[in-house]
DSSP file (Angstrom, degrees, kcal/mol; ACC not computed):
  #  RESIDUE AA STRUCTURE BP1 BP2  ACC     N-H-->O    O-->H-N    N-H-->O    O-->H-N    TCO  KAPPA ALPHA  PHI   PSI    X-CA   Y-CA   Z-CA
    1    1 A M              0   0    0      0, 0.0     2,-0.2     0, 0.0     0, 0.0   0.000 360.0 360.0 360.0 135.7   89.4   73.5   84.4
    2    2 A R        -     0   0    0      1,-0.1     2,-0.4    79,-0.0    79,-0.1  -0.495 360.0-122.5 -78.4 146.3   89.7   75.3   87.7
    3    3 A T        -     0   0    0     -2,-0.2    79,-0.6    80,-0.0     2,-0.6  -0.745  18.7-141.2 -87.1 133.2   89.9   79.1   87.9
    4    4 A F  E     -a   82   0A   0     -2,-0.4     2,-0.4    77,-0.1    79,-0.2  -0.861  15.0-141.2 -96.0 123.2   92.9   80.4   89.7
    5    5 A L  E     -a   83   0A   0     77,-2.7    79,-2.0    -2,-0.6     2,-0.4  -0.680  19.6-173.1 -85.0 133.3   92.1   83.5   91.8
    6    6 A R  E     +a   84   0A   0     -2,-0.4     2,-0.3    77,-0.2    79,-0.2  -0.986   5.5 175.8-132.7 124.9   94.7   86.3   91.7
    7    7 A Y  E     -a   85   0A   0     77,-2.6    79,-2.3    -2,-0.4     2,-0.3  -0.934   6.8-171.3-125.0 148.8   94.5   89.4   93.9
    8    8 A E  E     +a   86   0A   0     -2,-0.3     2,-0.3    77,-0.2    62,-0.3  -0.996   6.5 175.1-138.0 143.6   97.0   92.2   94.3
    9    9 A S  E     -a   87   0A   0     77,-2.3    79,-2.7    -2,-0.3     2,-0.6  -0.980  23.8-147.7-150.0 135.3   97.0   95.1   96.8
   10   10 A V  E     -a   88   0A   0     -2,-0.3     2,-0.4    58,-0.2    58,-0.2  -0.918  31.9-167.7 -98.9 123.0   99.4   97.9   97.7
   11   11 A V  E     -a   89   0A   0     77,-2.8    79,-2.8    -2,-0.6    80,-0.4  -0.876  32.1-169.1-121.8 146.5   99.0   98.5  101.4
   12   12 A A        +     0   0    0     -2,-0.4    -1,-0.1    77,-0.2     3,-0.1   0.495  64.1  97.6-103.5  -9.3  100.2  101.3  103.7
   13   13 A M  S    S-     0   0    0      1,-0.2    78,-0.2    53,-0.1    -2,-0.1  -0.229  91.4 -68.4 -77.1 169.7   99.4   99.4  106.9
   14   14 A D     >  -     0   0    0      1,-0.1     4,-2.4     4,-0.0     5,-0.2  -0.256  43.4-124.9 -55.7 140.4  101.8   97.5  109.1
   15   15 A R  H  > S+     0   0    0      1,-0.2     4,-2.3     2,-0.2     5,-0.2   0.911 109.6  47.1 -57.7 -48.0  103.1   94.3  107.4
   16   16 A N  H  > S+     0   0    0      1,-0.2     4,-2.2     2,-0.2    -1,-0.2   0.875 111.6  51.3 -65.2 -37.0  102.0   92.0  110.2
   17   17 A A  H  > S+     0   0    0      2,-0.2     4,-2.2     1,-0.2    -1,-0.2   0.897 110.2  49.5 -65.9 -40.0   98.6   93.6  110.4
   18   18 A A  H  X S+     0   0    0     -4,-2.4     4,-1.9     2,-0.2    -2,-0.2   0.910 111.6  47.8 -66.2 -42.1   98.1   93.1  106.7
   19   19 A L  H  X S+     0   0    0     -4,-2.3     4,-2.2     1,-0.2    -2,-0.2   0.888 112.1  49.9 -66.5 -38.3   99.1   89.5  106.8
   20   20 A S  H  X S+     0   0    0     -4,-2.2     4,-2.8     2,-0.2    -1,-0.2   0.884 107.9  54.4 -65.0 -38.1   96.8   88.9  109.8
   21   21 A A  H  X S+     0   0    0     -4,-2.2     4,-2.5     2,-0.2    -2,-0.2   0.894 108.5  48.5 -63.3 -40.2   94.0   90.5  107.9
   22   22 A V  H  X S+     0   0    0     -4,-1.9     4,-2.4     2,-0.2    -2,-0.2   0.939 112.7  47.7 -64.6 -46.3   94.5   88.1  105.0
   23   23 A A  H  X S+     0   0    0     -4,-2.2     4,-2.2     1,-0.2    -2,-0.2   0.912 113.7  47.6 -61.2 -42.8   94.5   85.1  107.3
   24   24 A D  H  X S+     0   0    0     -4,-2.8     4,-2.5     2,-0.2    -1,-0.2   0.897 110.6  51.8 -64.9 -41.0   91.4   86.4  109.1
   25   25 A A  H  X S+     0   0    0     -4,-2.5     4,-1.7     2,-0.2    -2,-0.2   0.897 110.2  49.0 -63.7 -40.4   89.6   87.0  105.8
   26   26 A L  H  <>S+     0   0    0     -4,-2.4     5,-3.2     2,-0.2     4,-0.5   0.924 111.6  49.1 -64.1 -43.3   90.4   83.5  104.6
   27   27 A G  H ><5S+     0   0    0     -4,-2.2     3,-1.0     1,-0.2    -2,-0.2   0.899 109.4  52.2 -62.1 -40.8   89.1   82.1  107.9
   28   28 A T  H 3<5S+     0   0    0     -4,-2.5    -1,-0.2     1,-0.2    -2,-0.2   0.864 112.4  45.9 -61.5 -36.8   85.9   84.1  107.6
   29   29 A A  T 3<5S-     0   0    0     -4,-1.7    -1,-0.2    -5,-0.2    -2,-0.2   0.422 119.2-107.8 -89.5   1.2   85.3   82.8  104.1
   30   30 A G  T < 5S+     0   0    0     -3,-1.0    -3,-0.2    -4,-0.5     2,-0.1   0.686  78.7 124.8  82.7  17.4   86.1   79.2  105.0
   31   31 A G      < -     0   0    0     -5,-3.2     2,-0.3    -6,-0.2    -1,-0.2  -0.378  44.5-147.7-100.5-177.8   89.4   79.1  103.2
   32   32 A W  E     -B   49   0A   0     17,-2.2    17,-2.3    -2,-0.1     2,-0.4  -0.989  21.9-102.7-151.0 156.0   92.9   78.2  104.3
   33   33 A I  E     +B   48   0A   0     -2,-0.3    15,-0.3    15,-0.2     3,-0.1  -0.656  27.5 180.0 -82.5 132.0   96.5   79.2  103.6
   34   34 A V  E     -     0   0A   0     13,-2.8     2,-0.3     1,-0.4    14,-0.2   0.800  65.8 -22.6 -96.6 -40.8   98.4   76.7  101.4
   35   35 A D  E     -B   47   0A   0     12,-1.5    12,-2.8     2,-0.0    -1,-0.4  -0.972  56.4-158.5-162.7 165.0  101.8   78.5  101.3
   36   36 A H  E     -B   46   0A   0     -2,-0.3     2,-0.4    10,-0.2    10,-0.2  -0.989   3.7-160.2-150.8 158.3  103.4   81.9  101.7
   37   37 A A  E     -B   45   0A   0      8,-2.4     8,-2.7    -2,-0.3     2,-0.5  -0.991   8.2-156.2-140.7 133.5  106.5   83.8  100.7
   38   38 A L  E     -B   44   0A   0     -2,-0.4     2,-0.7     6,-0.2     6,-0.2  -0.938   2.5-162.1-111.3 130.2  107.9   86.9  102.3
   39   39 A F  E >>  -B   43   0A   0      4,-3.2     3,-2.1    -2,-0.5     4,-1.5  -0.778  57.5 -80.7-112.5  83.5  110.2   89.2  100.3
   40   40 A S  T 34 S-     0   0    0     -2,-0.7    -1,-0.2     1,-0.3    57,-0.0  -0.272  87.9 -45.0  51.3-137.2  111.8   91.2  103.1
   41   41 A D  T 34 S+     0   0    0      1,-0.1    -1,-0.3    -3,-0.1     3,-0.1   0.032 130.8  76.6-109.0  26.8  109.4   94.0  104.2
   42   42 A V  T <4 S+     0   0    0     -3,-2.1    47,-2.8     1,-0.3     2,-0.3   0.795 101.7   1.9-101.7 -38.9  108.5   94.9  100.6
   43   43 A M  E  <  -BC  39  88A   0     -4,-1.5    -4,-3.2    45,-0.2    -1,-0.3  -0.993  51.1-168.0-153.2 152.2  106.2   92.2   99.4
   44   44 A A  E     -BC  38  87A   0     43,-2.2    43,-3.2    -2,-0.3     2,-0.4  -0.994   7.3-158.5-141.4 143.8  104.4   89.0  100.6
   45   45 A T  E     -BC  37  86A   0     -8,-2.7    -8,-2.4    -2,-0.3     2,-0.5  -0.992   6.0-168.6-123.5 129.3  102.5   86.4   98.6
   46   46 A V  E     -BC  36  85A   0     39,-2.5    39,-2.3    -2,-0.4     2,-0.4  -0.972   6.4-157.9-118.7 119.7  100.0   84.1  100.2
   47   47 A R  E     +BC  35  84A   0    -12,-2.8   -13,-2.8    -2,-0.5   -12,-1.5  -0.793  24.9 168.6 -94.5 141.7   98.7   81.1   98.3
   48   48 A F  E     -BC  33  83A   0     35,-2.6    35,-2.5    -2,-0.4     2,-0.4  -0.907  34.0-131.8-146.3 167.9   95.3   79.8   99.4
   49   49 A A  E     +BC  32  82A   0    -17,-2.3   -17,-2.2    -2,-0.3    33,-0.2  -0.970  30.2 173.6-123.6 144.0   92.4   77.5   98.7
   50   50 A L  E     - C   0  81A   0     31,-2.6    31,-3.4    -2,-0.4     2,-0.1  -0.994  39.8-102.1-152.3 136.6   88.8   78.8   99.0
   51   51 A P  E >   - C   0  80A   0      0, 0.0     3,-2.2     0, 0.0    29,-0.2  -0.455  37.0-128.7 -59.3 133.3   85.3   77.5   98.3
   52   52 A G  G >  S+     0   0    0     27,-1.7     3,-0.9     1,-0.3    26,-0.3   0.768 105.6  57.0 -59.6 -29.2   84.3   79.1   95.0
   53   53 A D  G 3  S+     0   0    0      1,-0.2    -1,-0.3    23,-0.2    25,-0.1   0.387 101.2  59.9 -84.3   6.5   81.0   80.4   96.3
   54   54 A R  G <>  +     0   0    0     -3,-2.2     4,-2.2    23,-0.2    -1,-0.2   0.231  68.9 103.4-115.3  11.7   82.8   82.3   99.1
   55   55 A T  H <> S+     0   0    0     -3,-0.9     4,-2.7     1,-0.2     5,-0.2   0.888  81.5  51.3 -64.1 -38.5   84.9   84.6   97.0
   56   56 A T  H  > S+     0   0    0      2,-0.2     4,-2.2     1,-0.2    -1,-0.2   0.856 108.7  51.7 -68.2 -32.8   82.7   87.6   97.7
   57   57 A V  H  > S+     0   0    0      2,-0.2     4,-2.4     1,-0.2    -2,-0.2   0.928 111.5  47.7 -65.3 -44.7   82.8   86.9  101.4
   58   58 A F  H  X S+     0   0    0     -4,-2.2     4,-2.2     2,-0.2    -2,-0.2   0.932 113.0  47.5 -60.6 -47.6   86.6   86.8  101.2
   59   59 A E  H  X S+     0   0    0     -4,-2.7     4,-2.2     1,-0.2    -1,-0.2   0.884 112.2  50.3 -63.4 -38.8   86.8   90.0   99.1
   60   60 A G  H  X S+     0   0    0     -4,-2.2     4,-2.5     2,-0.2    -1,-0.2   0.898 109.4  50.3 -65.9 -41.0   84.4   91.8  101.6
   61   61 A A  H  X S+     0   0    0     -4,-2.4     4,-1.3     2,-0.2    -2,-0.2   0.872 110.3  50.7 -66.3 -36.6   86.4   90.7  104.6
   62   62 A L  H  <>S+     0   0    0     -4,-2.2     5,-2.8     2,-0.2     4,-0.4   0.935 111.0  48.5 -63.2 -45.5   89.6   92.1  102.9
   63   63 A A  H ><5S+     0   0    0     -4,-2.2     3,-1.4     1,-0.2    -2,-0.2   0.901 107.9  54.3 -62.1 -41.5   87.8   95.4  102.2
   64   64 A D  H 3<5S+     0   0    0     -4,-2.5    -1,-0.2     1,-0.3    -2,-0.2   0.815 108.0  51.0 -61.9 -29.7   86.6   95.6  105.8
   65   65 A A  T 3<5S-     0   0    0     -4,-1.3    -1,-0.3    -3,-0.3    -2,-0.2   0.481 125.5-102.5 -86.3  -2.9   90.2   95.2  106.9
   66   66 A G  T < 5S+     0   0    0     -3,-1.4     2,-0.7    -4,-0.4    -3,-0.2   0.579  81.0 129.8  94.3  10.3   91.3   98.1  104.6
   67   67 A L      < -     0   0    0     -5,-2.8     2,-0.5    -6,-0.2    -1,-0.2  -0.877  44.9-154.6-100.8 110.7   92.8   95.9  101.8
   68   68 A K        +     0   0    0     -2,-0.7     2,-0.3   -58,-0.2   -58,-0.2  -0.737  22.7 163.1 -90.2 126.4   91.4   97.0   98.5
   69   69 A V        -     0   0    0     -2,-0.5   -60,-0.1   -10,-0.2   -62,-0.1  -0.957  41.8-107.1-135.4 154.7   91.4   94.3   95.7
   70   70 A D        -     0   0    0    -62,-0.3   -62,-0.1    -2,-0.3     2,-0.0  -0.651  47.9-104.0 -77.1 138.4   89.6   94.0   92.4
   71   71 A P        -     0   0    0      0, 0.0     2,-0.3     0, 0.0    -1,-0.1  -0.337  33.7-116.0 -64.3 143.8   86.8   91.4   92.6
   72   72 A A        -     0   0    0    -17,-0.1     2,-1.2     1,-0.1   -67,-0.1  -0.588  17.3-132.7 -78.3 141.2   87.5   88.1   90.9
   73   73 A A        +     0   0    0     -2,-0.3     2,-0.3     2,-0.0    -1,-0.1  -0.734  54.9 134.8 -96.2  86.1   85.3   87.2   88.0
   74   74 A V        -     0   0    0     -2,-1.2     2,-0.1   -22,-0.1    -2,-0.0  -0.923  58.4-101.0-131.4 156.7   84.4   83.6   88.8
   75   75 A G        -     0   0    0     -2,-0.3     2,-1.6     1,-0.1    -2,-0.0  -0.431  38.1-112.4 -72.0 152.4   81.2   81.6   88.8
   76   76 A M        +     0   0    0     -2,-0.1     2,-0.3   -23,-0.1   -23,-0.2  -0.535  65.5 136.4 -89.9  71.2   79.5   81.1   92.1
   77   77 A T        -     0   0    0     -2,-1.6   -23,-0.2     2,-0.2   -24,-0.1  -0.804  63.2-123.1-112.4 159.8   80.0   77.3   92.5
   78   78 A A  S    S+     0   0    0     -2,-0.3   -26,-0.2   -26,-0.3     3,-0.1   0.505  70.9 125.9 -78.6  -3.2   81.1   75.5   95.6
   79   79 A E  S    S-     0   0    0    -28,-0.2   -27,-1.7     1,-0.1    -2,-0.2  -0.305  72.4-102.9 -58.8 135.7   84.0   74.0   93.7
   80   80 A E  E     - C   0  51A   0    -29,-0.2     2,-0.4   -28,-0.1    -1,-0.1  -0.347  37.5-157.0 -62.7 136.6   87.3   74.7   95.5
   81   81 A R  E     - C   0  50A   0    -31,-3.4   -31,-2.6    -3,-0.1     2,-0.3  -0.937   4.8-147.7-116.1 138.4   89.4   77.5   94.0
   82   82 A N  E     +aC   4  49A   0    -79,-0.6   -77,-2.7    -2,-0.4     2,-0.3  -0.772  32.5 150.7 -97.4 151.0   93.1   78.0   94.4
   83   83 A G  E     -aC   5  48A   0    -35,-2.5   -35,-2.6    -2,-0.3     2,-0.3  -0.955  32.6-134.1-163.6-178.9   94.5   81.5   94.4
   84   84 A A  E     -aC   6  47A   0    -79,-2.0   -77,-2.6    -2,-0.3     2,-0.4  -0.993   5.3-156.0-148.4 146.1   97.1   83.9   95.6
   85   85 A I  E     -aC   7  46A   0    -39,-2.3   -39,-2.5    -2,-0.3     2,-0.5  -0.997  10.6-157.2-123.7 130.2   97.1   87.4   97.0
   86   86 A T  E     -aC   8  45A   0    -79,-2.3   -77,-2.3    -2,-0.4     2,-0.5  -0.928   5.8-163.3-108.1 124.1  100.2   89.6   96.6
   87   87 A L  E     -aC   9  44A   0    -43,-3.2   -43,-2.2    -2,-0.5     2,-0.6  -0.929   1.7-164.1-108.1 124.2  100.7   92.4   99.1
   88   88 A T  E     -aC  10  43A   0    -79,-2.7   -77,-2.8    -2,-0.5     2,-0.7  -0.946  15.8-141.2-107.2 123.3  103.1   95.2   98.3
   89   89 A F  E >   -a   11   0A   0    -47,-2.8     3,-1.9    -2,-0.6   -77,-0.2  -0.751   5.0-157.3 -91.9 114.0  104.0   97.2  101.3
   90   90 A A  T 3  S+     0   0    0    -79,-2.8   -78,-0.2    -2,-0.7    -1,-0.2   0.793  92.8  47.5 -60.9 -30.9  104.3  100.9  100.4
   91   91 A G  T 3  S+     0   0    0    -80,-0.4    -1,-0.3   -78,-0.2   -49,-0.1   0.315  83.6 129.8 -94.7   9.2  106.5  101.7  103.3
   92   92 A G    <   -     0   0    0     -3,-1.9   -50,-0.2   -50,-0.2   -52,-0.0  -0.336  38.6-170.0 -68.8 144.0  108.9   98.8  102.8
   93   93 A T        -     0   0    0     -2,-0.1    -1,-0.1   -52,-0.0   -51,-0.1   0.607  34.7-126.7-105.3 -17.5  112.6   99.4  102.8
   94   94 A G  S    S+     0   0    0    -55,-0.1   -54,-0.1     1,-0.0   -52,-0.1   0.599  85.5 100.8  80.5  10.7  113.8   96.0  101.6
   95   95 A D        +     0   0    0      2,-0.1     2,-0.7   -54,-0.1   -55,-0.1  -0.261  38.4 148.6-125.7  45.5  116.1   95.8  104.5
   96   96 A L        -     0   0    0      2,-0.0     2,-0.4   -57,-0.0   -56,-0.1  -0.728  30.0-160.2 -84.2 117.6  114.3   93.5  107.0
   97   97 A R        -     0   0    0     -2,-0.7     2,-0.4   -57,-0.0    -2,-0.1  -0.792   7.9-167.9-101.9 140.0  117.0   91.6  108.9
   98   98 A R        -     0   0    0     -2,-0.4     2,-0.3     2,-0.0    -2,-0.0  -0.984  26.3-116.8-125.1 138.6  116.3   88.4  110.8
   99   99 A D        -     0   0    0     -2,-0.4    -2,-0.0     1,-0.0     0, 0.0  -0.587  25.7-156.7 -72.2 130.4  118.6   86.8  113.3
  100  100 A V        -     0   0    0     -2,-0.3     3,-0.1     3,-0.0    -1,-0.0  -0.950  18.8-125.6-109.0 120.1  119.8   83.4  112.1
  101  101 A P        -     0   0    0      0, 0.0     2,-0.1     0, 0.0     0, 0.0  -0.309  27.9-106.0 -66.5 148.2  120.9   81.1  115.0
  102  102 A A        -     0   0    0      2,-0.0     2,-0.3     1,-0.0     0, 0.0  -0.420  40.9-174.9 -69.0 146.1  124.3   79.6  114.7
  103  103 A F              0   0    0     -2,-0.1    -3,-0.0    -3,-0.1    -1,-0.0  -0.963 360.0 360.0-139.7 158.9  124.4   75.9  113.9
  104  104 A S              0   0    0     -2,-0.3    -1,-0.1     0, 0.0    -2,-0.0   0.375 360.0 360.0-131.7 360.0  127.2   73.4  113.6
């Protein structure tokens, strides 16, 4: 059975900077984004896949970017791991508006 990696972080930095930091950390560790969900400017969830032996690299890259997470307790095998990181934005208002183009 595969281990599902789960990370959570409450961040004070800009939302776009935090999402870019997650994407960069995944790239550094050889992983990739599978899916994402944005909940206004309050929370974001990024689902990803990552080689199992690269979890410490991913966690280190997150820490270097200022995103503090608890380390995952997984074995160091090269088997691909699926996971998710949830970012809660401390300064979020929940009122992020996006223009929706008219359609007919």
